[in-house]
C-alpha positions in Angstrom: 22.6 -0.9 -4.1 24.0 -0.1 -7.5 23.8 -2.4 -10.6 26.2 -2.8 -13.5 24.4 -4.4 -16.4 26.5 -6.4 -18.7 26.6 -6.1 -22.5 24.7 -9.4 -23.0 21.6 -7.8 -21.5 19.5 -5.0 -23.0 20.2 -1.4 -21.9 16.4 -1.1 -21.3 16.9 -3.1 -18.1 18.6 -0.1 -16.6 15.3 1.7 -16.5 13.7 -1.0 -14.4 16.4 -0.6 -11.7 16.1 3.2 -11.8 12.3 3.1 -11.6 12.7 1.1 -8.4 15.0 3.8 -7.0 18.4 2.0 -7.6 21.4 3.3 -9.5 22.2 1.4 -12.6 24.7 1.7 -15.4 25.1 -0.4 -18.6 28.4 -1.4 -20.0 27.6 0.9 -23.0 28.3 3.8 -20.6 31.8 2.6 -19.7 34.8 4.0 -21.7 35.1 0.8 -23.8 31.3 0.3 -24.1 30.2 -3.2 -24.7 33.8 -4.2 -25.6 34.8 -3.8 -21.9 36.7 -6.9 -20.9 35.4 -8.9 -18.0 38.3 -8.0 -15.7 37.6 -4.3 -16.3 33.9 -4.9 -15.4 35.0 -6.7 -12.2 37.3 -3.8 -11.3 34.6 -1.2 -12.0 32.1 -3.2 -9.9 34.6 -3.5 -7.0 35.5 0.2 -7.1 31.9 1.4 -7.4 30.2 -1.3 -5.2 28.0 -2.6 -8.0 26.1 -5.8 -8.4 27.1 -7.3 -11.7 24.0 -8.2 -13.6 24.7 -10.6 -16.5 24.0 -13.7 -18.5 27.7 -14.5 -18.8 28.8 -17.7 -17.0 32.3 -16.4 -16.9 31.3 -14.2 -13.9 29.9 -17.3 -12.2 33.4 -18.8 -12.6 35.0 -15.7 -11.2 32.6 -15.7 -8.3 33.3 -19.3 -7.3 37.1 -19.4 -8.0 38.2 -15.8 -7.3 35.5 -14.7 -4.8 34.6 -11.8 -7.1 32.4 -9.9 -7.7 31.1 -9.0 -4.3 27.6 -9.4 -5.6 26.2 -11.2 -8.7 22.8 -11.3 -10.3 22.8 -14.0 -13.0 20.0 -13.9 -15.5 19.5 -17.4 -16.8 16.2 -17.1 -18.6 17.5 -18.3 -21.9 16.7 -16.5 -25.1 13.5 -14.5 -25.0 12.2 -11.2 -26.2 13.3 -8.1 -24.3 9.7 -7.4 -23.2 9.4 -10.9 -21.7 12.7 -10.4 -19.8 11.6 -7.0 -18.5 8.3 -8.6 -17.3 10.2 -11.4 -15.5 12.6 -9.0 -13.9 9.8 -6.6 -12.8 7.7 -9.4 -11.4 10.6 -10.7 -9.3 12.3 -7.4 -8.5 11.4 -7.1 -4.8 12.5 -10.7 -4.1 15.7 -10.2 -6.0 16.5 -7.1 -3.9 15.6 -8.8 -0.7 17.9 -11.8 -1.5 20.8 -9.6 -2.6 20.5 -7.7 0.7 21.3 -11.0 2.5 23.3 -13.0 -0.1 26.0 -12.4 -2.6 24.8 -14.5 -5.6 21.3 -14.6 -6.9 20.0 -16.1 -10.1 16.8 -15.3 -12.0 15.3 -18.0 -14.2 12.0 -17.9 -16.0 10.2 -19.4 -13.0 12.3 -18.8 -9.9 14.7 -16.6 -8.0 17.5 -18.9 -6.8 20.0 -18.0 -4.0 23.4 -19.6 -4.3 25.3 -19.9 -1.0 
């Protein structure tokens, strides 16, 4: 499983995925960096079989209306410090992976991992 981390999330999250043995790339590493349009992010994710990891509700709209991306991890923790976000992601990492193995759309809140079907 590969992860594409959107511009609205800190690059440091890339390390958490890599530490758990997964490939991860941040939009900063794409040719247009954090200015990469959503459609280009979708195309990259499709081409490279990536789970789009984002806070952007536009990708939720794409998912429900256009059936894209193939897999989506929505981070809906609200505003918090990067360290807190890293702790929440790390604490729920195994469950997130397990759910993404079975489902296409998983959401991480401050308190829960939610599967959308």
